[in-house]
N, C-alpha and C positions, 0 to 999 in steps of 0.2 A: 224702600225700593227694593220688593223681590225681583230673584233673578230671573225669571222671565219678564216681567217688564222693564227690567236694564235692556235684556238680550233687542228687546221689539224695539226700545229705543234707538238702539244702536243699527238695526235693522234700517228704522225708518230715517235716521240721520244719514246713514250713508247713501240710501236711497237719495232724498232728497238733494245732498249735496254732489252725486254723479248725475242726475238727470239735469239739475240747475248749470251745473259747471259744461257741461255738453253743450247744452244753449247758449249760453254767455260766454262761453268760446268762439262759437261760431259769429259773435256780433262783435269779440273783440272786447269784452268786461273781464276783467282778472277775476281770474278763481278765487281771491279772497272775499269777495262780495257773496258768491256764491254758498262758501262754509259760515261766512256769517248766518245769511236767510236761515239757513239751514239751523243751525242755534237760533234763532228769533222763535221760528216755528215749533221746534222742538220743545223749548220754554214754555209757548203757550198752550201746546196740548198735556204736556205733561205737570207741568207747573210746579217745576221741581226744587223740592225747599232747598234753601241757602245751603246747605252742612252737603248736597250734594254736589252744586254747582262747585264748591269750591274743595271737593276730591276731582273733578274732571279739572278744574284749572290746573291741582298740580302735574295729575300728567301731561298737560300740555303744554306747561314749564317744559318740556322734554323738547316739545320744538322749538323753541326759541334758545335752549342750552345747545342743540346741534345747529342754530344758525348761528350763535357767537360763535361756535368751535370752528365751523367753519369761516367765518368772518378772522377769528386771529390765525388760522392757517395762512391767510392774505399777508397776515401784516406780522414779521418776524419783528424782534425785539430793537432790529437797523429803524424800521420802516419806522415804529411806534416815538424813536427819538426823532427822526425827520418830521414825525407829524406832530411835534410838543407845543408847536402855534398853533395849529387847529384847535388839537382838544384841550389844552389847558389857557388858551389864551379866548377861543372865540367862546371854549363852552364855558368858563366864568365870564362871561361877556353877560350872554344870552342868561342863564341860569340866574344871576343874578338880579339882572336887568327885568326880567319878566317875572322873577319870583315876589320879590321887593314891590314891582308896581303892583301885582296882583292884593300880596299881602296886604297894602296902603287902601284898595279902592274898596276888600273884603271888608277891611276894619271901620274904616271911617264914610263907606258909602253903602254899606249894607249893617251896622252896627254888629258885625259878628267879633265873638273875645278875639283878644289881641294871639294865642296861642293854635287857635283853629282858623283866623285869617293866614298865619305864618304855615301852619301846614296845608292848609289848601292852594297857598299862591306856589309856593313851590314845587305841587305837585303836578299842579297844572303847566309847572313851566316845562315837565319833563316832555317830549316827543316819542314818535314808536319806533322802537328799535326794530321791532322784527316787521314790518310792514314795508320801512322804508328801506331797508338793507335787503329784502326781498325781492323788490322790484328792483332795485339798483342792480344786484346782481343779475336777475333778467336779465335787465338792461344792459347789461356788463356795462356803467358809467360807475364802477365804485372808484376805479382811480382817476376819473375825471377830475377838472378843479373842482366846479360845487360838488363830486361826489367826495373828495378828500374834506372839506370843507363839511358835509355834512356827516359822516363820516366822524368826523373829529370830535363835534360839538355829540354826537348818539354816543359817546365812549364816555367823556367829562359826565353824560348826564346817568349814567348805567352807575360810574365810579360814585355820581351825589345821593342815588338813591339810598347808598346805607348810613350818610350822613342825615339824611331826610327821615328815614324810619328810628333813627337813634335820638332823636329832636323829639317825636312822639314820645318815645321812653322816657326821654330826661321831664321832658312837660307831666308826664304823667305820673311817674317814680314817687314814689311815697317814702323807701327808703334810699337807692344809689345815689350818692352826691354827682354831680357833672364832672370832677375830677377823674374821680374812680370809672365813670364810664368811656372818658375821652382815653383815658388812660387802656384802657379793655381793646378800643379800638386800635389806637398805636403797638401795642403787642400783635395785635392780629395782624395787621399791613406786615410787620416785622418777619411774622413767622412765612406767609404767605411768599414773600419776598424771599425770605432764602430757604423756601422749598421751590419755589420758579430756577432757582440760580441752582440749588445741588441737584435736581430734581431734571432739569433740563440739561446740566450740562455732565453727568457723569452717569446718570442713569437711563434715561427716555432712548438715547441712540442705541445702548450697548441693548436695553430692552427688545425693542425691535430687530437688531441686528439676528438675535436671538429666537425671533419668533419667525423672520423671515425664512431661517435652516427647514424650519418643518415644510417649505413648499404647498401649503394649504392657505387659500384664501379664505377659510372660512373661519381658519385659527387667528390670520392676518388681522380682520374685519372684528372679531370677541375682545382681542390685545383691543383694537382701537375703541371699541366704547368702553372697555372695561377701564381705560386712563381716561375718556372723557366722563364719565358717568364720576370715577374716584374722585377724580381732582375737582370736578362741581361740589361733590358733597363734602370734601377737605373746605372747600374755599367756604362753603355755605357754613359749615358745623364749627369753622371760627368768627362766624359773624358778617362775613360777606354774602352776597348775590351767587344762588347757581349759573348764573350767565356771565358774571361776571368770574368766576371759574373754569368756565367753558373756555372763553376768549382767550383767558392767559392759557388753558390747554393747548389752544392751537397755536396760539404763539411757542411755545416750547416744541412739538413738533415741526413748525415753521422751520427752524433749523435745521432739520432731518433731512433725509433724500430721499423720506417716504410722502414729501406735503404734498402730492399731485394724486399719487395712490390712494390717499385716504380720504381725499377731496370728492375723487369719484364713487369711491365706495358707501360715502355717508351721505350724497345728494336724494336718493332715492328716502333712505330713513327720516333725515331731516323734512322735506315735503309732508309726509304723510303726518309730521307729529305738530309741525307746524298746522294744517289742516285743520287735525283736532282742535290747537290753540284757538284757531280764527273762528271755529265753532261756538267752545265759551265764551268769547267777546262776546256775539249772540244770543245767547242765553243771560246775558246781561243786563238786558232790555227791558224794561217789565212794560208793556203796549198798557198798563192802568195806568202805573205810575206818567206815565206819556200824556194818556189824555187830561188827567188831572190838571202839571204840572205842565203841559206840552207849550205856553206861550215863556215862562218862565228860561226852558231849557234851551231856546232856538236865539233870546236875547243873550245867553250866556256864552251859547255856540258863536255865534255871530261878535260879541263883543271880545272873548278871548282869541277866538281868530285874530281879528283886528289887531289884537295889541301883540301876539307875539308877534305876528308879518312882521308890524313895525321895529320891536325892538331887532328883531333878527336880522331884519333887512338894512338899519342903522349903524348896528355893531360888525354886520362882514361889510357894508360897501367901503369902509374906511380903509379896508386892507386889502381887497380884490376888486376885479375888474365889476363894474354892474351890474351885467351881463349874469356873471356866475354867482353873484350876490339873490341875482332875484329868484336863479334856480334854487340855489340853498334853502331860502326861503320857503321857497313855495314847498320844497322836499318836507319841509321840518314844521308846518304851520298846524299841527293838530296836536292833539294831545295823545299822550300814549299809554299802552300796556302798566307801565309799574305805576302809575299812579293809581289805578286801580287797586292794585298792591298797599300803597300807601291809605288807599281810603278805608279799606277794609281793615286794617290796624288801627287809624284813628277811631272807624265806627264802635270796632270791638271795644276801645279805651273809655270811649264814654266825648270823645273831642269833637264828634259831629253826630248829628240825630238821625234818626231815617231817613224823615223827607231831605235831607240836604245831602244823604248819603245816595238816593237815589237822584236827584238830580242831577248829580255829580257825575255818577258812574253812569247814568243815560247820556251824557252833553259829550265826556269821551270817548262813548262807543259810537256815535252816532257821527266823531271829527274823525276817528279811525277808519269807519264806512267809506266817507267822502273822499280819503290820500289815495286808495289806486287812482280814481278818476283826474284826481290833479297830476300825480306822477307822469299818467297815462299821454297826459297833455302838456308835459313840464317846458318842451320845446315851444310849442306853440304859444303859452304865456309869455317864455323871455323874447319870443318875435314880436308879442304885441308891446311888449313894455320897454325893450332894447335892441333895437336893430342890431344885426352885425355887420360893420365894417365891412361892404362887400364892394366900396370904390377902391379899396387897396387891393380886395383880392381877385377883382375882376380883370388884373393886369398879369393874374400867372395864366399861363398856357391852358387854353382850354379844347375839348374833345377827346376822342378815347381811342386813336389809332395809332396805340403803341405797340413799337416791334424792336426786339434786339438793343433794348432798354435798361439800363441800370436802376433800379427799385432800391432808393435808401430809406428805409424805416427808422424816422426819428431826427431831428432837429438840434440835438444836442449839442456839449465840443465835440463829440466823435464824428456822430452824421455832418455838422459844418466844414469840419476837414476833411473827410471824404468826398463832397460836393465841390468843393474846393480845387481838390486835385482833378477832377473827373472836370470840372471847367477847367483847367489849366491844358488838361489834354483833347479837348475839344470831345468829348464822348457827350450821346445821349444820356441824361438821366431824369428821374422825377425824385420827388420829395415827399414825404405821408409824415408828416403832420399833426397830431389833435388837440396842439395846445396852442390856442388864437393867438396868444401872445408872440410866441416865437414865429407864429406865420406873418401874421403882421409887420414883425420886426425886420423877418428876412424879405418882403416882399416893397417894404422901403425902401430897404436898402440897394434894391435891384435883382432882387434873385427873383426869374420867373418860374421855375420850374417844381414851385412848392406849392402843396394841397392841404389843407383843412382836411383830413382824413383819418379815422383809425386804422394803422393795419393790420390790428389782430383781429378786423371781421374778415370773412371771408368774401362777402359778397366787393368791398372795397380794394381786395387781393384782386378779385376778379375783373372787377372796372378797369385797374390799369394794368392789365392782360401779362398775367404773372408768370405764365406758362408760355409766352414766347419774348419772357428778358431775357438779357445776356446772363444777366447776376442780380439777386437779392441781398442787400447788405442791410443786417440789421443792427442797429447800435445804438437801440432803446435802453435805457438806464434800468426798468422795472422787468423784474427776473419774472414774474410772471407773465407778464407782456411779450418777451423774448420769444416763453414755451407757446402762448396760444400764439403767435403767427405760425412761428416754425410748423407746428401741428396743424395749420391751415393749409401750409405751403405744402406738407406730406401728404396733408389728404386728397391733393388734386390727382395724385397719384400717378405724375410723371416727374422724368430729372429734372430737378431747376436749381439751377447754379447757388446755393447760398453760405453767404458768408454769416456767420455769426459770433458776436464778441461777447463770451462769457466770462464771471465774476472769479469761478472755483472751478476747482477739480471734479467736484459732485456736478455739479450744473454742464459743465462741460459732458461726462458721463450719461446725464439726463436724457441732453438735445442728441446727441449720438444716436442715440434708442430710435430717434426719428429718422435716420438716414441720413443727417447732417453730416457732413465728411468737410466741410468748410468753417471749422470751428478754432477761434483766437481765442487765448486765453490768456486775460488780459495781467495778470500775478506773473502767472511764468513768463512771458515775453520780459517786462520787465527785469524780472531776475536773473532770467541770462543778459540782459542787456548790462546790468551791474555789475554781474560776473564777470562779463567780458572785457570790459572797460576796468574792474578793479586789475585783472589778470594781465593786461597789456601795456597799463599806463608805467610809464618810467620813473622810478622813483626819484629824487633830487636829494642828494647829496654833498 
């Protein structure tokens, strides 16, 4: 393609995407759809050759890289350890459940070769990290019960992409043995672990401390881009994916004091490049193939969706509430972008032919197009399939006449103790808690002042009249949620007596920047009490 044609294509793409998204936004349809439609139009107008599409896909991968990086910023290694059940248990059951079933159906039902069936089965088990996490981020539901289950499964799937691609190499390799390939994978994993440990503990914090001395936003942003791209390239170079490298880079930086500043600076880059990514997804849809094989594609789309929904729901409902399982299943029903990578490699290695490749690619693209609509209506879907136990919650106090009250954000162990002490003093308070189990459990025990609400949303604080509150106690365990609550309180522009419990000195300094003056450092208080007890106790002798 000549330079003039390339520029014309870019102009037309941007024009179509802009006009479509302005219109779609008015009718509350996600911008993702506008980008995908723009890609379809461009592919139809220009009939791009496969190598041109692949070049654009490489550019678009940066959107997924920055998305995974910002997700990594929200999940430090401590959070990942806390999510081991969601990642390794739920993820393993979903991937192998769907992968094995689809492989068996492909081999015995459609007479495909064994190796081809296995590759297709496990590729179709993957869901869309890019779309699902983008929408969950926008809806601020990534830390919800179903959000954590969804993220855990997606992270495991991202890890599984490497063995799946390795499996294709094993199936088609004429020289290297299985032991040699697995040995290379293990060595690569060790190198990545050492790089994270050494880089995160000894280098990253010092590097950014040095960068920050320049007092330049431009240099700071360039330094962030350098870390993200360099670590993503390094991880890909030793055999893993760009997106996994970006996620791990984000987790490294999540341990530093600069995480929120970095996230705010990178969001515009992430969203623009993600737009390019979704345009390339639209380019994968060949209308000529759809006309020829439309009936097969529709049947395959319905079949794989039904199978994935069944497996994911039956997997999760054993471990989480039914409503949470329904929401997570609705979020993960589609086939994801990494399946396109798997099919591309399998096609180049001769494991699948051109006809089957086109059918699979279009099926994946259509399932991704449907995803934003489902995610937008996920609460309605859950309401229809699993009504919330309103009978208990109806007994909580109702109304909006709150004044001179104390708002307790979070009903974990600390929030529970604060509520008990306020009740003992006959003080007026309300508790805001987003975990449905904690809310129903509290109401069942007789607590009348608790609401199922997310305190990190500004509209919730407005509803409970935060500006007229005597005090706000932030007793939530999640560090990001604490920051968002304090940030929203500060945005009211009025002095609101806010008391926040933090975990360390770094977080204390960050929260203090928002104008919060009552900050309780749990570690310092514990250390002071221990010191006091140690120095005043009487030694027996």
